[in-house]
GUVODREN-716547 format. One line per 3 residues: number of its first residue (from 1); their letters; for each residue x, y, z of C-alpha. Coordinates in nm, 2 decimals. Layout:
BEGIN
NUM> a> X:Y:Z | ...
END
This chain:
BEGIN
1> xxx> -0.83:4.56:-5.21 | -0.50:4.40:-5.27 | -0.52:4.25:-4.93
4> xxx> -0.86:4.11:-5.00 | -0.75:3.96:-5.33 | -0.44:3.81:-5.16
7> xxx> -0.66:3.65:-4.90 | -0.90:3.52:-5.16 | -0.61:3.37:-5.36
10> xxx> -0.47:3.21:-5.05 | -0.80:3.07:-4.96 | -0.85:2.93:-5.31
13> xxx> -0.50:2.79:-5.31 | -0.56:2.62:-4.97 | -0.88:2.48:-5.10
16> xxx> -0.72:2.34:-5.41 | -0.43:2.20:-5.21 | -0.68:2.03:-4.98
19> xxx> -0.86:1.88:-5.27 | -0.53:1.76:-5.43 | -0.42:1.62:-5.09
22> xxx> -0.74:1.42:-5.05 | -0.71:1.28:-5.41 | -0.35:1.17:-5.35
25> xxx> -0.45:1.01:-5.02 | -0.74:0.83:-5.18 | -0.51:0.70:-5.46
28> xxx> -0.25:0.58:-5.22 | -0.50:0.41:-5.00 | -0.65:0.24:-5.31
31> xxx> -0.31:0.12:-5.43 | -0.23:-0.01:-5.08 | -0.56:-0.19:-5.05
34> xxx> -0.51:-0.35:-5.39 | -0.16:-0.47:-5.30 | -0.28:-0.61:-4.97
37> xxx> -0.57:-0.79:-5.15 | -0.33:-0.92:-5.41 | -0.08:-1.04:-5.15
40> xxx> -0.34:-1.24:-4.96 | -0.51:-1.37:-5.28 | -0.20:-1.49:-5.48
43> xxx> -0.12:-1.86:-5.54 | 0.05:-2.08:-5.28 | 0.42:-2.15:-5.30
46> xxx> 0.65:-2.43:-5.18 | 0.76:-2.22:-4.88 | 0.62:-2.33:-4.55
49> xxx> 0.36:-2.10:-4.41 | 0.20:-2.18:-4.07 | -0.15:-2.12:-4.21
52> xxx> -0.30:-2.16:-4.56 | -0.29:-1.85:-4.78 | -0.42:-1.85:-5.13
55> xxx> -0.22:-1.65:-5.38 | -0.29:-1.51:-5.72 | -0.07:-1.29:-5.93
58> xxx> -0.16:-0.93:-5.97 | -0.03:-0.62:-6.13 | 0.11:-0.50:-5.80
61> xxx> 0.34:-0.79:-5.71 | 0.54:-1.04:-5.92 | 0.59:-1.40:-5.80
64> xxx> 0.95:-1.31:-5.70 | 0.83:-1.02:-5.49 | 0.56:-1.23:-5.33
67> xxx> 0.82:-1.50:-5.24 | 1.04:-1.23:-5.09 | 0.75:-1.10:-4.89
70> xxx> 0.69:-1.45:-4.75 | 1.05:-1.48:-4.65 | 1.03:-1.14:-4.48
73> xxx> 0.72:-1.25:-4.29 | 0.89:-1.57:-4.17 | 1.19:-1.36:-4.07
76> xxx> 0.97:-1.11:-3.88 | 0.80:-1.40:-3.70 | 1.14:-1.53:-3.58
79> xxx> 1.24:-1.18:-3.47 | 0.91:-1.14:-3.30 | 0.96:-1.46:-3.11
82> xxx> 1.31:-1.35:-3.00 | 1.17:-1.01:-2.89 | 0.90:-1.18:-2.68
85> xxx> 1.17:-1.39:-2.51 | 1.37:-1.07:-2.44 | 1.06:-0.90:-2.30
88> xxx> 0.99:-1.20:-2.08 | 1.35:-1.19:-1.95 | 1.33:-0.82:-1.88
91> xxx> 1.00:-0.86:-1.69 | 1.16:-1.14:-1.49 | 1.45:-0.91:-1.41
94> xxx> 1.21:-0.63:-1.31 | 1.02:-0.87:-1.08 | 1.34:-0.98:-0.92
97> xxx> 1.44:-0.62:-0.87 | 1.11:-0.54:-0.70 | 1.15:-0.85:-0.48
100> xxx> 1.47:-0.70:-0.34 | 1.75:-0.88:-0.55 | 2.02:-0.62:-0.53
103> xxx> 2.02:-0.27:-0.39 | 2.12:-0.11:-0.73 | 1.81:-0.27:-0.89
106> xxx> 1.59:-0.16:-0.61 | 1.71:0.20:-0.63 | 1.66:0.21:-1.01
109> xxx> 1.30:0.08:-0.97 | 1.23:0.34:-0.69 | 1.40:0.64:-0.85
112> xxx> 1.34:0.58:-1.22 | 1.49:0.85:-1.44 | 1.73:1.11:-1.32
115> xxx> 1.60:1.46:-1.25 | 1.76:1.81:-1.24 | 1.74:2.00:-0.91
118> xxx> 1.50:2.29:-0.93 | 1.54:2.64:-0.78 | 1.63:2.68:-0.42
121> xxx> 1.34:2.58:-0.19 | 1.15:2.39:-0.46 | 1.32:2.05:-0.44
124> xxx> 1.12:1.76:-0.28 | 1.27:1.42:-0.22 | 1.08:1.09:-0.30
127> xxx> 0.88:0.98:-0.01 | 0.66:0.71:-0.14 | 0.80:0.37:-0.25
130> xxx> 0.62:0.20:-0.54 | 0.39:-0.09:-0.45 | 0.51:-0.45:-0.51
133> xxx> 0.37:-0.65:-0.80 | 0.07:-0.85:-0.65 | 0.13:-1.22:-0.64
136> xxx> -0.21:-1.39:-0.61 | -0.05:-1.74:-0.60 | 0.06:-1.67:-0.24
139> xxx> -0.29:-1.72:-0.11 | -0.58:-1.76:-0.37 | -0.84:-1.80:-0.10
142> xxx> -0.74:-1.48:0.08 | -0.72:-1.31:-0.26 | -1.09:-1.39:-0.32
145> xxx> -1.19:-1.26:0.02 | -1.00:-0.94:-0.02 | -1.15:-0.88:-0.36
148> xxx> -1.49:-0.88:-0.19 | -1.41:-0.68:0.12 | -1.14:-0.43:0.04
151> xxx> -1.21:-0.09:-0.12 | -0.94:0.07:-0.33 | -0.73:-0.22:-0.23
154> xxx> -0.72:-0.12:0.14 | -0.89:-0.25:0.45 | -0.89:-0.26:0.83
157> xxx> -0.75:-0.59:0.97 | -0.77:-0.72:1.33 | -0.65:-1.05:1.48
160> xxx> -0.87:-1.21:1.75 | -0.91:-1.52:1.95 | -1.17:-1.61:2.22
163> xxx> -0.97:-1.43:2.49 | -1.09:-1.09:2.34 | -1.44:-1.19:2.23
166> xxx> -1.61:-0.92:2.44 | -1.39:-0.64:2.32 | -1.41:-0.77:1.96
169> xxx> -1.79:-0.74:1.97 | -1.77:-0.38:2.08 | -1.50:-0.32:1.82
172> xxx> -1.70:-0.43:1.52 | -2.02:-0.28:1.66 | -1.87:0.06:1.64
175> xxx> -1.72:0.00:1.30 | -2.07:-0.09:1.17 | -2.22:0.21:1.35
178> xxx> -1.99:0.46:1.16 | -2.05:0.26:0.84 | -1.70:0.13:0.76
181> xxx> -1.75:-0.15:0.51 | -1.39:-0.26:0.44 | -1.27:-0.45:0.75
184> xxx> -1.18:-0.81:0.82 | -1.13:-1.02:1.13 | -0.85:-1.28:1.11
187> xxx> -1.00:-1.55:1.34 | -0.74:-1.74:1.53 | -0.98:-2.01:1.66
190> xxx> -1.30:-2.18:1.56 | -1.51:-2.00:1.82 | -1.42:-1.65:1.69
193> xxx> -1.48:-1.76:1.33 | -1.83:-1.88:1.41 | -1.89:-1.57:1.62
196> xxx> -1.81:-1.34:1.34 | -2.01:-1.53:1.09 | -2.32:-1.52:1.32
199> xxx> -2.28:-1.14:1.35 | -2.23:-1.09:0.97 | -1.87:-0.98:1.02
202> xxx> -1.62:-1.04:0.74 | -1.39:-1.31:0.87 | -1.08:-1.50:0.75
205> xxx> -0.95:-1.82:0.90 | -0.60:-1.91:0.79 | -0.51:-2.26:0.67
208> xxx> -0.37:-2.48:0.95 | -0.03:-2.36:1.06 | 0.11:-2.53:1.37
211> xxx> 0.35:-2.24:1.44 | 0.07:-1.99:1.44 | -0.22:-2.20:1.57
214> xxx> -0.07:-2.28:1.91 | -0.02:-1.91:1.99 | -0.34:-1.80:1.82
217> xxx> -0.57:-2.03:2.02 | -0.43:-1.98:2.36 | -0.19:-1.69:2.36
220> xxx> -0.24:-1.36:2.55 | -0.25:-1.01:2.40 | 0.13:-0.98:2.36
223> xxx> 0.17:-1.33:2.20 | -0.11:-1.27:1.96 | 0.02:-0.92:1.88
226> xxx> 0.35:-1.07:1.76 | 0.17:-1.30:1.51 | 0.03:-1.01:1.31
229> xxx> 0.37:-0.93:1.15 | 0.38:-1.28:1.00 | 0.01:-1.28:0.90
232> xxx> 0.01:-0.93:0.75 | 0.29:-1.02:0.51 | 0.04:-1.22:0.29
235> xxx> -0.19:-0.92:0.26 | 0.10:-0.70:0.14 | 0.22:-0.96:-0.11
238> xxx> -0.13:-0.97:-0.26 | -0.10:-0.59:-0.31 | -0.33:-0.46:-0.04
241> xxx> -0.27:-0.18:0.21 | -0.37:-0.27:0.56 | -0.48:-0.05:0.85
244> xxx> -0.38:-0.29:1.13 | -0.60:-0.26:1.44 | -0.60:-0.40:1.78
247> xxx> -0.95:-0.48:1.92 | -0.92:-0.23:2.22 | -1.00:0.05:1.98
250> xxx> -1.32:0.25:1.95 | -1.40:0.38:1.60 | -1.58:0.71:1.59
253> xxx> -1.52:0.81:1.23 | -1.39:0.64:0.91 | -1.01:0.65:0.94
256> xxx> -0.96:0.61:0.56 | -1.09:0.97:0.53 | -0.79:1.10:0.73
259> xxx> -0.49:0.90:0.60 | -0.21:1.07:0.39 | -0.09:0.75:0.22
262> xxx> 0.25:0.91:0.14 | 0.47:0.68:0.34 | 0.54:0.31:0.38
265> xxx> 0.42:0.32:0.74 | 0.17:0.57:0.89 | 0.12:0.51:1.27
268> xxx> -0.04:0.66:1.57 | 0.19:0.78:1.85 | 0.22:0.67:2.21
271> xxx> 0.31:1.04:2.29 | 0.08:1.24:2.50 | 0.15:1.59:2.37
274> xxx> 0.27:1.76:2.04 | 0.63:1.76:2.16 | 0.66:1.39:2.25
277> xxx> 0.44:1.27:1.96 | 0.62:1.44:1.68 | 0.98:1.45:1.81
280> xxx> 1.20:1.71:1.98 | 1.55:1.82:2.05 | 1.64:1.69:2.39
283> xxx> 1.95:1.84:2.56 | 2.16:1.61:2.78 | 2.36:1.79:3.04
286> xxx> 2.70:1.65:3.16 | 2.86:1.92:3.38 | 3.20:1.74:3.40
289> xxx> 3.25:1.81:3.03 | 3.28:2.18:3.10 | 3.24:2.39:2.78
292> xxx> 3.10:2.08:2.60 | 2.86:1.99:2.88 | 2.54:2.01:2.66
295> xxx> 2.48:1.73:2.41 | 2.18:1.74:2.19 | 1.97:1.44:2.12
298> xxx> 1.66:1.38:1.91 | 1.37:1.21:2.08 | 1.03:1.08:1.97
301> xxx> 0.77:0.88:2.15 | 0.73:0.53:2.00 | 0.48:0.44:1.73
304> xxx> 0.20:0.22:1.85 | 0.22:-0.12:1.70 | -0.15:-0.18:1.76
307> xxx> -0.27:0.08:1.51 | -0.08:0.16:1.19 | -0.14:0.18:0.82
310> xxx> 0.11:-0.01:0.61 | 0.14:0.00:0.23 | 0.25:-0.30:0.01
313> xxx> 0.60:-0.19:-0.06 | 0.94:-0.36:-0.03 | 1.04:-0.16:0.28
316> xxx> 0.71:-0.25:0.45 | 0.75:-0.62:0.38 | 1.11:-0.61:0.49
319> xxx> 0.99:-0.44:0.82 | 0.74:-0.73:0.88 | 1.01:-0.99:0.81
322> xxx> 1.26:-0.82:1.04 | 1.02:-0.79:1.33 | 0.87:-1.14:1.29
325> xxx> 1.22:-1.29:1.28 | 1.34:-1.11:1.59 | 1.02:-1.20:1.78
328> xxx> 1.05:-1.57:1.69 | 1.42:-1.57:1.80 | 1.34:-1.39:2.13
331> xxx> 0.99:-1.48:2.25 | 1.03:-1.25:2.55 | 1.08:-0.94:2.34
334> xxx> 0.80:-0.69:2.31 | 0.67:-0.65:1.96 | 0.62:-0.27:2.00
337> xxx> 0.98:-0.21:2.10 | 1.11:-0.43:1.82 | 0.87:-0.26:1.57
340> xxx> 1.01:0.08:1.66 | 1.38:-0.02:1.67 | 1.35:-0.16:1.32
343> xxx> 1.18:0.15:1.20 | 1.41:0.41:1.35 | 1.75:0.27:1.42
346> xxx> 1.99:0.42:1.15 | 2.25:0.22:0.96 | 2.58:0.20:1.14
349> xxx> 2.88:-0.04:1.14 | 2.75:-0.39:1.15 | 2.38:-0.30:1.10
352> xxx> 2.18:-0.19:0.79 | 1.89:0.03:0.89 | 1.55:0.00:0.72
355> xxx> 1.49:0.25:0.44 | 1.12:0.31:0.51 | 0.93:0.63:0.49
358> xxx> 0.73:0.71:0.81 | 0.45:0.94:0.91 | 0.31:1.01:1.25
361> xxx> -0.07:1.04:1.27 | -0.25:1.34:1.42 | -0.24:1.27:1.80
364> xxx> -0.59:1.42:1.85 | -0.76:1.24:1.57 | -0.59:0.91:1.63
367> xxx> -0.59:0.93:2.01 | -0.43:0.71:2.27 | -0.61:0.67:2.61
370> xxx> -0.34:0.86:2.80 | -0.41:1.17:2.58 | -0.78:1.13:2.64
373> xxx> -0.79:1.07:3.01 | -0.50:1.29:3.12 | -0.56:1.59:2.89
376> xxx> -0.85:1.60:2.66 | -1.14:1.53:2.91 | -1.01:1.81:3.13
379> xxx> -0.99:2.07:2.85 | -1.31:2.24:2.75 | -1.19:2.31:2.39
382> xxx> -1.03:1.97:2.33 | -1.35:1.79:2.46 | -1.54:1.94:2.17
385> xxx> -1.31:1.77:1.92 | -1.42:1.43:1.78 | -1.14:1.19:1.73
388> xxx> -1.14:0.93:1.45 | -1.04:0.65:1.69 | -0.95:0.61:2.06
391> xxx> -0.71:0.34:2.14 | -0.73:0.22:2.50 | -0.37:0.11:2.51
394> xxx> -0.25:0.28:2.84 | -0.51:0.12:3.07 | -0.58:-0.24:3.16
397> xxx> -0.95:-0.18:3.24 | -1.00:-0.17:2.86 | -1.36:-0.28:2.82
400> xxx> -1.50:-0.05:3.08 | -1.32:0.25:2.93 | -1.42:0.15:2.58
403> xxx> -1.79:0.16:2.68 | -1.74:0.49:2.85 | -1.58:0.64:2.53
406> xxx> -1.88:0.52:2.33 | -2.11:0.68:2.58 | -1.92:1.01:2.57
409> xxx> -1.86:1.05:2.20 | -2.14:0.85:2.04 | -2.43:0.90:2.29
412> xxx> -2.34:1.24:2.42 | -2.31:1.15:2.79 | -2.09:1.43:2.91
415> xxx> -1.98:1.28:3.24 | -1.92:0.93:3.11 | -1.54:0.97:3.14
418> xxx> -1.53:1.16:3.47 | -1.51:0.87:3.73 | -1.20:0.71:3.58
421> xxx> -0.85:0.79:3.72 | -0.58:0.93:3.49 | -0.39:0.61:3.52
424> xx> -0.46:0.28:3.69 | -0.40:0.20:4.05
END
């Protein structure tokens, strides 16, 4: 019974406390409202106020207090203006940091606050650089197009001129067949622009640029391939992730369903097996060294520069700038070799390596034509797998093999690949 009475008393005390609390809150709110009303209703004074305020005296505030409040308001406005200026300066410094003005600033932006190391085996390093702040002033016309075409600020982009018109048609026909809506053709001549429009294909024609147009209109595959590093820069500056695609690629599934998006660059490999695609320890034997005859090296097959996913980060833009600069200085260089050298060469005396995160795509989902024709078509189990794309990069008879790939995977013709040789005579 004592316990019951004690609970009852506690309940009653709580109820009374709650009532008293609500009464106090109501009184305080009433007083505050009265004061605010009095402040905004009191008579005007000689002090300059940027907007008219009528003032009348009240029981809450004396004229001296009202004048003091006005002075406080003016002082607060001055401080507010100063704070706005400081915020603007800080935002500008942040923007400069994200544009690469100083390694210390870049590292602060990327790393943020410090962290303690967790227990053994639980620590994970940062892999994903933050995206750049989009700058729509770079290209307002492209900004509008991307806003209509891209999904979640990512899209497939291909460059094309009239030299690849036949392959381009097969390329976008298969993209439409697997229902991929977010893709765009960068037309390098008038003919391709009109061709895309007549086939209801999203197309973008760049503003006239003499340095690009000469190559774009008449250049071969390698020359056009080199242009993409310059053109893609604008997409990244606008804040969009791009899945760069050559037109000698057959789409069999939507690639955006299979991307990890945890690196600056995510690329398909030119390797033809798990060992060469993903890297391995290669031992170099030099018998004349005796006891030290075996030297270990790390090897990896190069990334394919005709199919890669690139995020709008500072390392990604730096990669495009580096590759484009080297290609313009040495027109005879191969874009794929330069692309891989800039991605993989480490920092060493006289050279600062690129600090970009990299991921190799699944070689059986994002398949090159060497894997398909040398291995997959001859293996009963592998033939049952359906890749996301097949890139006919190892064979010059591209169009014929592309059509056969469509027949095999899309139309179910089991012998469509059989008559092709592994390589090309």
